[in-house]
All heavy atoms as an XYZ file, in Angstrom:
772
protein
N      38.752    -27.624     38.082
C      39.432    -27.821     39.302
C      39.726    -29.315     39.583
O      40.812    -29.710     40.017
C      38.680    -27.243     40.473
C      38.554    -25.758     40.431
S      40.069    -24.887     40.581
C      40.423    -25.167     42.315
N      38.656    -30.178     39.275
C      38.873    -31.569     39.419
C      39.994    -32.182     38.574
O      40.771    -32.954     38.910
C      37.516    -32.368     39.169
C      36.500    -32.103     40.292
O      36.944    -31.810     41.409
N      35.211    -32.270     39.996
N      39.919    -31.768     37.263
C      40.910    -32.181     36.303
C      42.280    -31.842     36.790
O      43.213    -32.680     36.810
C      40.700    -31.610     34.934
C      41.719    -31.991     33.904
C      41.634    -33.091     33.149
C      42.989    -31.328     33.658
N      42.847    -33.130     32.358
C      43.661    -32.034     32.636
C      43.516    -30.099     34.121
C      44.804    -31.650     32.164
C      44.832    -29.719     33.576
C      45.391    -30.535     32.614
N      42.494    -30.634     37.240
C      43.795    -30.165     37.727
C      44.180    -31.014     38.972
O      45.376    -31.424     39.104
C      43.733    -28.719     38.090
N      43.310    -31.215     39.858
C      43.679    -32.028     41.121
C      44.013    -33.494     40.634
O      45.072    -33.950     41.108
C      42.491    -32.098     41.982
C      42.665    -32.939     43.205
C      43.483    -32.456     44.322
C      42.090    -34.183     43.282
C      43.680    -33.288     45.372
C      42.335    -35.004     44.384
C      43.118    -34.567     45.439
O      43.303    -35.350     46.604
N      43.348    -34.083     39.757
C      43.634    -35.451     39.306
C      44.975    -35.499     38.583
O      45.588    -36.601     38.614
C      42.525    -36.017     38.436
C      41.232    -36.319     39.139
C      40.178    -36.728     38.181
C      38.801    -36.864     38.963
N      37.755    -37.191     38.008
N      45.380    -34.399     37.979
C      46.626    -34.446     37.191
C      47.760    -33.791     37.992
O      48.789    -33.362     37.411
C      46.443    -33.721     35.902
C      45.582    -34.575     34.952
O      46.113    -35.583     34.377
N      44.329    -34.347     34.887
N      47.573    -33.589     39.371
C      48.638    -33.005     40.126
C      49.072    -31.643     39.738
O      50.201    -31.308     39.717
C      49.857    -33.926     40.400
C      49.452    -35.255     41.011
O      48.694    -35.219     41.931
N      50.022    -36.334     40.460
N      48.104    -30.804     39.309
C      48.440    -29.437     38.851
C      47.857    -28.450     40.006
O      46.728    -28.461     40.285
C      47.777    -29.154     37.514
C      48.372    -30.033     36.411
C      47.927    -27.666     37.248
C      47.732    -30.001     35.137
N      48.715    -27.694     40.515
C      48.373    -26.744     41.506
C      47.777    -25.425     40.792
O      48.427    -24.940     39.870
C      49.584    -26.318     42.354
N      46.692    -24.996     41.237
C      46.098    -23.835     40.767
C      46.675    -22.630     41.560
O      46.534    -22.650     42.827
C      44.582    -23.852     40.889
C      43.968    -25.027     40.160
C      43.909    -22.485     40.373
C      44.199    -24.997     38.659
N      47.283    -21.655     40.906
C      47.704    -20.494     41.592
C      46.957    -19.259     41.083
O      46.938    -18.992     39.851
C      49.284    -20.338     41.262
C      50.160    -21.416     41.877
C      51.552    -21.114     41.719
O      51.962    -19.954     41.593
O      52.296    -22.176     41.641
N      46.368    -18.585     41.991
C      45.599    -17.360     41.633
C      46.457    -16.209     41.780
O      47.323    -16.111     42.682
C      44.376    -17.295     42.621
C      43.366    -18.451     42.502
C      43.478    -19.565     43.349
C      42.447    -18.437     41.484
C      42.582    -20.581     43.181
C      41.624    -19.563     41.370
C      41.682    -20.579     42.189
O      40.879    -21.696     42.040
N      46.072    -15.142     40.995
C      46.808    -13.903     41.136
C      46.378    -13.193     42.404
O      45.230    -13.379     42.861
C      46.628    -12.979     39.906
C      45.265    -12.434     39.740
C      47.167    -13.637     38.628
C      45.066    -11.429     38.732
N      47.163    -12.389     43.082
C      46.800    -11.651     44.166
C      45.855    -10.535     43.853
O      45.982     -9.861     42.753
C      48.009    -11.020     44.816
C      49.037    -12.066     45.406
C      50.270    -11.362     45.822
O      50.889    -10.633     45.013
N      50.732    -11.598     47.056
N      44.785    -10.325     44.680
C      43.758     -9.199     44.345
C      44.558     -7.867     44.225
O      45.449     -7.556     44.931
C      42.984     -9.171     45.732
C      43.140    -10.580     46.225
C      44.546    -11.021     45.879
N      44.190     -7.122     43.152
C      44.799     -5.798     42.874
C      46.130     -5.926     42.179
O      46.783     -4.884     42.090
N      46.528     -7.123     41.694
C      47.777     -7.312     41.029
C      47.557     -7.942     39.688
O      48.048     -8.993     39.323
C      48.654     -8.160     41.896
C      48.896     -7.763     43.207
C      50.271     -7.133     43.395
C      50.440     -6.783     44.911
N      51.697     -6.251     45.166
N      46.849     -7.124     38.705
C      46.621     -7.832     37.380
C      47.848     -8.027     36.658
O      47.873     -8.805     35.657
C      45.698     -6.732     36.801
C      45.966     -5.502     37.454
C      46.349     -5.866     38.883
N      48.933     -7.347     36.926
C      50.190     -7.488     36.079
C      50.762     -8.858     36.335
O      51.496     -9.419     35.539
C      51.173     -6.425     36.549
C      51.898     -6.709     37.855
C      52.106     -6.272     35.442
N      50.316     -9.709     37.320
C      50.740    -11.025     37.515
C      50.167    -11.962     36.462
O      50.624    -13.063     36.264
C      50.294    -11.586     38.948
C      51.067    -10.844     40.003
C      50.668    -11.362     41.444
O      49.524    -11.925     41.568
N      51.419    -11.044     42.415
N      49.125    -11.462     35.787
C      48.632    -12.193     34.639
C      48.313    -11.278     33.427
O      47.217    -11.148     32.962
C      47.301    -12.867     35.167
C      46.829    -13.958     34.143
O      47.563    -14.316     33.207
N      45.694    -14.564     34.407
N      49.370    -10.653     33.018
C      49.267     -9.579     31.996
C      48.651    -10.030     30.668
O      47.948     -9.310     30.048
C      50.630     -8.931     31.784
N      48.969    -11.302     30.304
C      48.446    -11.741     29.023
C      46.899    -11.845     28.989
O      46.288    -11.336     28.071
C      49.034    -13.188     28.641
C      50.504    -13.068     28.335
C      51.370    -13.677     29.200
C      50.989    -12.470     27.158
C      52.746    -13.643     28.937
C      52.321    -12.420     26.894
C      53.247    -13.008     27.798
N      46.343    -12.390     30.012
C      44.864    -12.517     29.977
C      44.211    -11.191     30.251
O      43.230    -10.854     29.753
C      44.346    -13.571     31.022
C      42.921    -13.920     30.774
C      44.557    -13.112     32.457
C      42.674    -14.516     29.411
N      44.876    -10.259     31.058
C      44.320     -8.958     31.260
C      44.357     -8.169     29.979
O      43.374     -7.480     29.648
C      45.139     -8.257     32.329
C      45.046     -8.780     33.715
C      43.628     -8.741     34.314
O      42.892     -7.729     34.007
O      43.268     -9.632     35.002
N      45.381     -8.360     29.130
C      45.431     -7.615     27.803
C      44.317     -8.247     26.913
O      43.646     -7.481     26.240
C      46.816     -7.860     27.186
O      46.828     -7.371     25.966
N      44.172     -9.580     26.882
C      43.154    -10.174     26.101
C      41.748     -9.706     26.513
O      40.933     -9.346     25.665
C      43.206    -11.749     26.078
C      42.015    -12.300     25.516
C      41.958    -12.420     24.082
C      40.917    -12.769     26.205
C      40.811    -12.910     23.501
C      39.769    -13.278     25.623
C      39.748    -13.359     24.233
N      41.507     -9.728     27.833
C      40.181     -9.285     28.368
C      39.901     -7.841     27.972
O      38.780     -7.590     27.510
C      40.177     -9.406     29.831
C      39.963    -10.865     30.384
O      39.780    -11.718     29.542
N      40.314    -11.105     31.613
N      40.835     -6.969     27.972
C      40.657     -5.598     27.627
C      40.343     -5.482     26.116
O      39.401     -4.734     25.688
C      41.927     -4.798     27.870
O      41.855     -3.571     27.382
N      41.068     -6.217     25.252
C      40.672     -6.219     23.841
C      39.412     -6.782     23.564
O      38.661     -6.265     22.686
C      41.874     -7.004     23.030
C      43.165     -6.308     23.126
C      44.205     -7.063     22.201
N      45.494     -6.702     22.506
C      46.023     -5.492     22.266
N      45.340     -4.562     21.640
N      47.315     -5.319     22.596
N      39.056     -7.876     24.157
C      37.780     -8.588     24.025
C      36.643     -7.602     24.253
O      35.640     -7.461     23.621
C      37.675     -9.885     24.786
C      36.372    -10.621     24.650
C      35.987    -11.079     23.339
C      35.665    -10.909     25.743
C      34.863    -11.706     23.245
C      34.453    -11.637     25.568
C      34.070    -12.040     24.388
N      36.799     -6.900     25.508
C      35.738     -5.961     25.852
C      35.643     -4.755     24.845
O      34.556     -4.437     24.421
C      35.972     -5.363     27.190
C      34.970     -4.385     27.719
C      34.848     -4.153     29.144
N      34.579     -5.335     29.926
C      33.386     -5.874     29.967
N      32.338     -5.415     29.307
N      33.184     -6.984     30.749
N      36.786     -4.261     24.540
C      36.814     -3.050     23.667
C      36.407     -3.403     22.218
O      35.679     -2.618     21.622
C      38.249     -2.403     23.569
C      38.567     -1.714     24.862
O      37.698     -1.513     25.729
O      39.793     -1.454     25.103
N      36.863     -4.513     21.655
C      36.648     -4.804     20.280
C      35.342     -5.635     20.080
O      34.983     -5.720     18.875
C      37.822     -5.495     19.741
C      39.111     -4.737     19.713
C      40.313     -5.487     19.345
O      40.180     -6.651     18.779
O      41.399     -4.996     19.495
N      34.892     -6.273     21.013
C      33.781     -7.142     20.761
C      32.541     -6.750     21.724
O      31.452     -6.306     21.221
C      34.009     -8.615     21.065
S      32.737     -9.756     20.665
N      32.707     -6.923     23.009
C      31.604     -6.687     23.895
C      30.959     -5.269     23.814
O      29.782     -5.174     23.960
C      31.935     -7.098     25.313
C      32.464     -8.518     25.471
C      32.801     -8.716     26.935
C      31.397     -9.492     25.044
N      31.811     -4.289     23.765
C      31.359     -2.982     23.712
C      30.811     -2.563     22.347
O      30.079     -1.513     22.265
C      32.454     -1.931     24.172
C      32.833     -2.072     25.584
O      32.087     -2.607     26.385
N      34.033     -1.492     25.943
N      31.057     -3.373     21.334
C      30.640     -2.994     20.026
C      29.421     -3.711     19.528
O      28.825     -3.216     18.580
C      31.799     -3.265     18.981
C      33.146     -2.461     19.200
C      32.819     -1.028     18.968
O      32.187     -0.678     17.976
O      33.381     -0.273     19.759
N      29.023     -4.720     20.222
C      27.918     -5.596     19.804
C      26.657     -5.410     20.729
O      26.875     -5.201     21.878
C      28.316     -7.060     19.713
C      29.425     -7.368     18.720
C      28.941     -7.277     17.248
O      27.724     -7.183     17.030
O      29.776     -7.324     16.406
N      25.564     -5.648     20.141
C      24.282     -5.752     20.951
C      23.806     -7.235     20.745
O      23.608     -7.648     19.606
C      23.173     -4.803     20.373
C      21.890     -4.911     21.044
C      21.918     -4.556     22.500
C      20.864     -3.974     20.266
N      23.768     -7.968     21.795
C      23.355     -9.278     21.811
C      21.978     -9.474     22.108
O      21.387     -9.058     23.134
C      24.201    -10.158     22.852
C      25.676     -9.968     22.706
C      26.473     -9.326     23.628
C      26.347    -10.506     21.550
C      27.800     -9.287     23.431
C      27.665    -10.413     21.325
C      28.453     -9.733     22.352
N      21.209    -10.043     21.143
C      19.780    -10.223     21.260
C      19.369    -11.376     22.141
O      18.235    -11.369     22.782
C      19.164    -10.347     19.842
C      19.516     -9.243     18.834
C      18.923     -9.499     17.511
C      18.922     -7.871     19.380
N      20.205    -12.418     22.105
C      19.902    -13.604     22.924
C      21.255    -14.424     22.971
O      22.256    -14.017     22.346
C      18.799    -14.454     22.437
C      18.885    -14.886     20.977
O      20.044    -14.975     20.471
O      17.805    -15.089     20.319
N      21.146    -15.567     23.660
C      22.426    -16.277     23.758
C      22.988    -16.802     22.477
O      24.120    -16.765     22.237
C      22.163    -17.519     24.772
C      23.376    -18.404     25.127
C      24.492    -17.515     25.689
C      22.959    -19.514     26.081
N      22.001    -17.277     21.626
C      22.521    -17.728     20.277
C      23.151    -16.687     19.552
O      24.176    -16.870     18.822
C      21.292    -18.369     19.550
N      22.534    -15.455     19.546
C      23.075    -14.385     18.865
C      24.539    -13.971     19.387
O      25.477    -13.717     18.680
C      22.227    -13.133     18.874
C      22.665    -11.929     18.184
O      22.994    -12.190     16.928
O      22.682    -10.792     18.693
N      24.665    -14.022     20.705
C      25.913    -13.762     21.336
C      27.028    -14.768     20.918
O      28.080    -14.474     20.675
C      25.785    -13.780     22.890
N      26.578    -16.048     20.933
C      27.570    -17.057     20.552
C      28.024    -16.838     19.189
O      29.214    -16.986     18.890
C      26.954    -18.468     20.699
C      26.840    -18.851     22.132
C      26.151    -20.297     22.213
C      26.052    -20.825     23.643
N      25.495    -22.136     23.687
N      27.165    -16.536     18.145
C      27.467    -16.284     16.822
C      28.407    -15.091     16.658
O      29.360    -15.245     16.006
C      26.175    -16.026     16.024
C      26.382    -16.010     14.552
C      25.054    -15.860     13.780
C      24.788    -14.462     13.559
N      23.573    -14.131     12.848
N      28.086    -14.029     17.335
C      28.895    -12.861     17.214
C      30.290    -13.015     17.855
O      31.277    -12.509     17.336
C      28.189    -11.599     17.771
C      26.939    -11.234     16.832
C      26.187    -10.125     17.465
C      25.018     -9.737     16.632
N      24.070     -8.721     17.163
N      30.322    -13.675     18.965
C      31.551    -13.847     19.632
C      32.440    -14.738     18.879
O      33.668    -14.611     18.732
C      31.334    -14.328     21.123
C      30.812    -13.132     21.931
C      32.646    -14.863     21.781
C      30.270    -13.641     23.250
N      31.942    -15.896     18.220
C      32.661    -16.734     17.407
C      33.235    -16.042     16.153
O      34.340    -16.293     15.810
C      31.757    -17.939     16.951
C      32.504    -18.888     16.105
C      33.682    -19.562     16.633
O      33.893    -19.546     17.877
O      34.414    -20.238     15.847
N      32.418    -15.168     15.596
C      32.945    -14.365     14.435
C      34.117    -13.486     14.844
O      35.165    -13.404     14.233
C      31.756    -13.500     13.914
C      32.210    -12.619     12.723
C      31.047    -11.781     12.251
C      31.474    -10.918     11.105
N      30.438    -10.020     10.666
N      33.987    -12.819     16.055
C      35.221    -12.032     16.500
C      36.342    -12.934     16.889
O      37.508    -12.571     16.593
C      34.788    -11.221     17.839
C      35.825    -10.381     18.313
C      36.157     -9.187     17.910
C      36.823    -10.780     19.309
N      37.302     -8.724     18.526
C      37.721     -9.619     19.474
C      36.983    -11.863     20.087
C      38.801     -9.723     20.336
C      38.056    -11.890     20.982
C      38.947    -10.800     21.108
N      36.173    -14.086     17.501
C      37.218    -15.010     17.829
C      37.943    -15.417     16.622
O      39.255    -15.417     16.612
C      36.654    -16.184     18.608
C      37.848    -17.203     19.070
C      37.242    -18.505     19.454
N      36.805    -19.309     18.343
C      37.510    -19.938     17.429
N      38.858    -19.903     17.548
N      37.019    -20.527     16.387
N      37.199    -15.775     15.485
C      37.943    -16.133     14.309
C      38.734    -14.973     13.731
O      39.902    -15.132     13.293
C      36.921    -16.609     13.229
C      36.417    -17.989     13.534
C      35.466    -18.474     12.439
C      35.478    -19.960     12.499
N      35.894    -20.617     11.303
N      38.177    -13.735     13.730
C      38.918    -12.613     13.266
C      40.155    -12.387     14.102
O      41.270    -12.243     13.635
C      38.037    -11.371     13.266
C      38.799    -10.091     13.166
C      39.285     -9.736     11.905
C      39.094     -9.272     14.302
C      40.052     -8.544     11.802
C      39.870     -8.135     14.115
C      40.311     -7.735     12.911
O      41.033     -6.658     12.733
N      40.029    -12.480     15.403
C      41.148    -12.270     16.435
C      42.260    -13.233     16.164
O      43.420    -12.946     16.204
C      40.631    -12.225     17.777
C      41.665    -12.014     18.856
C      42.012    -10.623     19.151
C      42.348    -12.948     19.503
C      42.931    -10.409     20.099
C      43.241    -12.695     20.422
C      43.639    -11.438     20.780
O      44.625    -11.138     21.708
N      41.863    -14.543     16.003
C      42.798    -15.626     15.866
C      43.392    -15.817     14.444
O      44.453    -16.331     14.331
C      42.317    -16.916     16.427
C      42.213    -16.887     17.940
O      43.073    -16.346     18.598
N      41.163    -17.496     18.426
N      42.681    -15.423     13.461
C      43.045    -15.822     12.059
C      43.304    -14.644     11.089
O      43.998    -14.808     10.183
C      41.945    -16.696     11.512
C      41.746    -17.988     12.201
C      40.527    -18.815     11.750
O      39.917    -18.357     10.669
O      40.240    -19.712     12.409
N      42.782    -13.493     11.418
C      42.950    -12.418     10.504
C      43.619    -11.114     11.048
O      44.257    -10.319     10.252
C      41.595    -11.961      9.999
C      40.781    -13.077      9.301
C      39.428    -12.742      8.959
O      39.160    -11.504      8.633
O      38.501    -13.666      8.948
N      43.550    -10.904     12.345
C      44.044     -9.645     12.972
C      45.573     -9.686     13.038
O      46.098    -10.552     13.584
C      43.340     -9.521     14.350
C      43.763     -8.327     15.035
C      42.942     -8.310     16.421
N      43.155     -7.213     17.144
C      44.090     -6.966     18.014
N      45.081     -7.902     18.145
N      44.190     -5.821     18.647
N      46.222     -8.697     12.427
C      47.662     -8.635     12.492
C      48.161     -8.351     13.936
O      47.487     -7.714     14.671
C      48.086     -7.503     11.607
C      46.837     -7.129     10.842
C      45.700     -7.635     11.645
N      49.355     -8.914     14.285
C      49.886     -8.736     15.614
C      51.215     -8.055     15.445
O      52.139     -8.465     14.690
C      50.036    -10.071     16.355
C      48.967    -10.977     16.483
C      47.940    -10.356     17.509
N      47.069    -11.357     18.007
C      46.087    -11.951     17.338
N      45.942    -11.737     16.120
N      45.290    -12.843     17.941
N      51.506     -6.919     16.300
C      52.683     -6.303     16.173
C      53.807     -7.261     16.815
O      55.027     -7.141     16.317
C      52.705     -5.022     17.051
O      52.412     -5.275     18.370
N      53.509     -8.187     17.633
C      54.510     -8.982     18.278
C      55.056    -10.025     17.356
O      56.145    -10.623     17.593
C      53.977     -9.707     19.517
O      52.849    -10.532     19.150
N      54.526    -10.234     16.226
C      54.913    -11.168     15.215
C      55.092    -10.502     13.818
O      54.826    -11.023     12.802
C      54.082    -12.421     15.120
C      52.596    -12.094     14.835
C      54.169    -13.252     16.269
C      51.627    -13.250     14.517
N      55.575     -9.294     13.919
C      56.020     -8.584     12.719
C      54.756     -8.014     11.894
O      54.835     -8.014     10.712
N      53.715     -7.634     12.585
C      52.487     -7.168     11.951
C      51.858     -8.124     11.045
O      51.303     -7.794      9.976
C      52.781     -5.830     11.195
N      52.103     -9.406     11.270
C      51.462    -10.469     10.441
C      50.276    -11.069     11.204
O      50.147    -10.865     12.411
C      52.457    -11.637     10.201
C      53.710    -11.271      9.512
C      54.632    -12.449      9.395
C      55.859    -12.128      8.580
N      57.031    -11.769      9.488
N      49.459    -11.610     10.401
C      48.343    -12.441     11.084
C      48.913    -13.764     11.694
O      49.918    -14.194     11.229
C      47.204    -12.800     10.046
O      47.700    -13.733      9.105
C      46.631    -11.515      9.391
N      48.241    -14.340     12.638
C      48.709    -15.561     13.184
C      48.895    -16.702     12.077
O      49.791    -17.438     12.025
C      47.712    -15.998     14.200
C      47.128    -14.703     14.655
C      47.150    -13.772     13.476
N      47.910    -16.664     11.138
C      47.979    -17.649     10.082
C      49.166    -17.434      9.088
O      49.883    -18.379      8.752
C      46.700    -17.617      9.174
C      45.534    -18.229      9.845
O      45.692    -18.863     10.898
N      44.324    -18.163      9.283
N      49.488    -16.173      8.815
C      50.595    -15.828      7.879
C      51.897    -16.189      8.701
O      52.794    -16.751      8.073
C      50.552    -14.317      7.572
N      51.949    -15.920     10.023
C      53.107    -16.207     10.704
C      53.302    -17.748     10.793
O      54.457    -18.200     10.573
C      52.996    -15.724     12.126
C      54.152    -15.921     13.039
C      55.327    -15.224     12.949
C      54.138    -16.952     13.944
C      56.452    -15.484     13.724
C      55.225    -17.301     14.795
C      56.378    -16.568     14.674
N      52.302    -18.471     10.965
C      52.445    -19.937     11.027
C      52.837    -20.465      9.684
O      53.784    -21.406      9.635
C      51.084    -20.633     11.367
C      51.146    -22.145     11.455
C      49.795    -22.704     11.706
O      48.681    -22.125     11.367
O      49.742    -23.760     12.415
N      52.373    -19.959      8.570
C      52.733    -20.496      7.278
C      54.197    -20.155      7.041
O      54.883    -21.075      6.459
C      51.851    -19.826      6.205
C      50.429    -20.330      6.143
C      49.555    -19.487      5.236
O      50.107    -18.626      4.443
O      48.339    -19.696      5.253
N      54.678    -18.955      7.327
C      56.026    -18.645      7.200
C      56.986    -19.449      8.052
O      57.931    -19.959      7.597
C      56.274    -17.156      7.636
C      57.677    -16.624      7.330
C      57.768    -15.152      7.730
O      57.082    -14.321      7.137
O      58.622    -14.908      8.557
N      56.474    -19.797      9.247
C      57.250    -20.625     10.184
C      57.422    -22.050      9.638
O      58.477    -22.603      9.619
C      56.468    -20.635     11.537
C      57.218    -21.390     12.574
C      58.272    -20.813     13.321
C      56.874    -22.699     12.952
C      58.921    -21.440     14.292
C      57.527    -23.376     13.904
C      58.592    -22.720     14.651
N      56.327    -22.576      9.079
C      56.376    -23.958      8.461
C      57.203    -24.005      7.250
O      58.023    -24.844      6.993
C      55.001    -24.428      8.167
C      54.189    -24.742      9.502
C      52.755    -25.173      9.242
O      52.260    -25.112      8.090
O      52.151    -25.534     10.292
N      57.090    -22.924      6.407
C      57.904    -22.839      5.133
C      59.394    -22.717      5.473
O      60.190    -23.432      4.759
C      57.517    -21.588      4.278
C      56.165    -21.859      3.714
C      58.532    -21.324      3.224
C      55.485    -20.672      3.056
N      59.777    -22.028      6.561
C      61.208    -21.926      6.900
C      61.596    -23.103      7.772
O      62.672    -22.958      8.497
C      61.381    -20.650      7.593
C      61.226    -19.463      6.727
O      61.515    -19.512      5.576
N      60.715    -18.326      7.219
N      60.899    -24.179      7.784
C      61.334    -25.446      8.478
C      61.542    -25.133      9.943
O      62.518    -25.486     10.539
C      62.511    -26.020      7.852
C      62.696    -27.516      8.231
O      61.710    -28.166      8.556
O      63.883    -27.951      8.164
N      60.511    -24.546     10.519
C      60.503    -24.136     11.987
C      61.549    -23.079     12.317
O      61.826    -22.864     13.424
C      60.659    -25.379     12.858
N      62.194    -22.492     11.310
C      63.010    -21.304     11.495
C      64.169    -21.638     12.555
O      64.642    -22.665     12.592
N      64.498    -20.606     13.283
C      65.697    -20.747     14.184
C      65.372    -21.643     15.385
O      66.283    -22.017     16.029
C      65.960    -19.299     14.671
C      64.646    -18.652     14.488
C      63.968    -19.245     13.313
N      64.101    -22.045     15.638
C      63.729    -22.863     16.730
C      64.124    -24.354     16.497
O      64.313    -25.068     17.461
C      62.309    -22.691     17.064
C      61.888    -21.290     17.495
C      60.416    -21.450     17.771
C      62.670    -20.848     18.681
N      64.201    -24.774     15.212
C      64.497    -26.091     14.994
C      65.975    -26.416     14.983
O      66.829    -25.631     14.353
C      63.991    -26.554     13.558
C      64.130    -27.930     13.373
C      63.411    -28.324     12.014
C      63.632    -29.851     11.796
N      62.985    -30.302     10.572
N      66.478    -27.371     15.805
C      67.811    -27.679     15.962
C      68.225    -28.625     14.806
O      67.492    -29.563     14.537
C      68.066    -28.370     17.328
C      67.972    -27.377     18.391
C      68.340    -28.059     19.789
C      68.344    -27.037     20.862
N      68.665    -27.722     22.150
N      69.325    -28.414     14.247
C      69.842    -29.290     13.207
C      70.760    -30.313     13.883
O      71.609    -30.018     14.791
C      70.741    -28.469     12.235
C      69.937    -27.366     11.567
C      69.662    -27.580     10.169
C      68.908    -26.425      9.623
N      68.263    -26.650      8.431
N      70.617    -31.543     13.555
C      71.309    -32.643     14.164
C      72.352    -33.170     13.164
O      72.018    -33.410     12.022
C      70.382    -33.816     14.610
C      71.203    -34.938     15.160
C      69.289    -33.325     15.495
N      73.569    -33.292     13.635
C      74.637    -33.955     12.824
C      75.026    -33.216     11.639
O      75.533    -33.369     10.751
């Protein structure tokens, strides 16, 4: 909150009972609960950190996403870089 205030960033909260106002994080929270928290037994804080980090790496580096053509984020990034930023890169002159 202090960082946001110092950088003139207004914090806007979603309205109670309106999770669709923040659909991306609601979707992530659901996946995190279903795929990690509900599947693991945490013995202590160190064990929880280790297991959550393992899931985070899988989620961010190995798990295919339908929104990017059933590719992993790593594969999508590699393809994007090979194609010289694809259609998003503007050609000058």
